[in-house]
C-alpha positions in Angstrom: 115.6 198.4 40.4 113.8 196.4 43.2 113.9 193.4 40.9 117.2 193.5 40.8 118.5 194.2 43.7 115.7 191.3 45.7 117.2 188.8 42.7 120.6 189.8 44.4 119.2 189.5 47.5 118.2 185.8 47.0 121.9 185.0 45.1 123.5 186.0 48.1 121.1 184.2 51.0 123.0 182.7 53.7 120.4 180.6 54.5 118.7 182.9 57.5 115.4 182.8 55.6 115.5 178.3 56.1 116.8 178.4 59.9 113.7 180.6 60.5 110.6 178.6 59.0 112.7 174.6 60.3 111.9 176.7 63.0 108.3 177.6 63.1 107.4 174.8 61.0 108.4 172.6 64.4 107.2 174.6 66.8 104.1 174.9 64.8 103.9 170.7 64.2 104.4 170.4 67.8 101.6 172.5 68.9 99.1 170.8 66.3 100.1 167.8 66.5 101.4 166.3 70.3 99.8 169.3 72.1 96.2 167.7 71.9 97.6 164.4 72.5 99.1 165.1 75.9 95.4 166.9 76.4 93.7 163.5 75.5 96.4 161.6 77.6 95.6 163.8 80.7 92.0 164.2 80.0 91.8 160.3 79.7 93.7 160.1 83.0 92.0 162.4 85.1 88.7 160.5 83.8 89.9 156.7 85.1 87.8 155.6 87.1 90.5 154.8 90.8 89.3 152.0 92.1 88.7 150.9 95.5 91.7 149.8 97.7 90.5 145.9 98.6 90.4 144.7 102.4 93.8 143.0 102.6 94.6 140.8 105.7 98.2 140.7 106.8 100.8 139.0 109.4 100.4 140.9 111.9 96.5 140.9 111.5 96.3 137.2 110.9 94.4 135.5 114.4 92.4 139.0 115.1 90.8 138.8 110.7 90.9 135.1 110.5 91.1 133.2 113.3 89.2 135.1 115.3 86.2 136.1 113.5 82.3 135.7 113.8 81.6 135.2 110.5 83.5 132.4 107.8 86.3 134.1 105.1 87.1 134.0 102.1 91.0 135.0 101.3 91.5 135.3 98.5 96.0 135.0 98.2 97.3 136.8 95.2 100.6 137.5 93.8 100.6 141.0 92.2 102.2 140.7 89.7 99.8 137.9 88.2 97.1 139.1 85.5 95.0 135.6 86.2 94.9 136.8 89.7 93.5 140.2 88.5 90.7 138.3 87.4 89.1 136.1 89.7 89.7 139.9 91.8 86.2 141.1 90.3 85.1 137.4 90.9 85.7 137.3 95.0 84.3 141.0 95.2 81.3 139.9 93.9 81.3 136.9 95.8 81.2 139.7 98.7 78.3 140.9 97.4 76.3 137.5 96.6 76.8 137.1 100.3 77.0 140.0 102.3 76.6 139.7 105.4 77.1 135.9 105.6 80.9 135.9 105.3 83.6 138.4 105.1 86.6 139.2 101.8 89.6 139.0 102.1 93.2 139.3 100.1 96.5 137.9 100.7 99.3 138.9 99.2 101.4 136.0 98.5 104.5 137.4 98.7 104.3 140.4 101.7 103.0 137.7 104.0 105.6 135.2 104.5 104.2 133.4 107.5 100.8 133.2 106.5 102.0 131.0 103.9 103.9 129.4 106.0 100.3 128.3 108.5 98.7 127.8 105.4 101.1 126.4 102.6 98.5 125.8 99.6 97.4 129.6 100.1 100.7 130.1 98.5 100.2 128.6 95.1 97.5 131.8 94.1 93.7 130.6 95.2 90.9 130.8 97.1 90.0 129.6 100.2 87.5 129.6 102.7 88.2 130.0 106.2 86.0 129.0 109.0 88.1 129.6 111.9 92.1 128.4 111.4 91.4 125.3 109.3 90.0 125.9 105.0 87.0 124.7 104.8 86.9 124.9 101.1 89.7 125.8 98.2 90.0 126.2 94.4 93.2 127.3 92.6 92.5 128.8 89.0 89.2 131.1 87.5 85.9 130.5 88.6 83.1 132.8 88.9 81.2 134.4 91.2 78.7 132.1 91.1 80.1 128.5 91.2 82.3 129.8 93.5 79.0 130.7 96.0 77.5 127.7 94.6 80.7 125.8 96.9 80.4 127.2 99.4 77.1 127.8 99.9 76.7 124.8 102.2 79.7 126.4 105.1 78.0 129.6 105.6 75.5 131.0 107.4 71.1 131.5 106.8 71.2 134.2 105.2 70.1 136.8 107.6 66.3 138.2 107.2 65.4 142.0 107.6 62.7 142.5 109.6 
């Protein structure tokens, strides 16, 4: 009698079992596939190195940072959106390390500082420029490695300080 009852139940099934199975499998897929992917993305984001804030010169600080500086100042004029500018950024940082104590290195956001670009129009073409007071002593456009930049600007830099 139990077999007959089961067969009758299967014949008159309203689909409730199928809905329950669909719900179970959709939750199962979320738990097995999506949740681990989210965990991996969150872990990768937390491990990502935070880049230090680069020292910037602005229209407001131009006179103090560039004109009145005791040392030569290497300025990287850049656009935030430019991939090429991000490539040279690492090279300019390396120049700062190679010439530590002999020059200052600053970044200039071209779009945010129109007064500096008005005064020095060649900076608007995204470049690296070496300032000695108010004058541009050296300037280069394009991507260059740190060694070639140092070689080009070496003649403008003070002699290396000797430690006592």
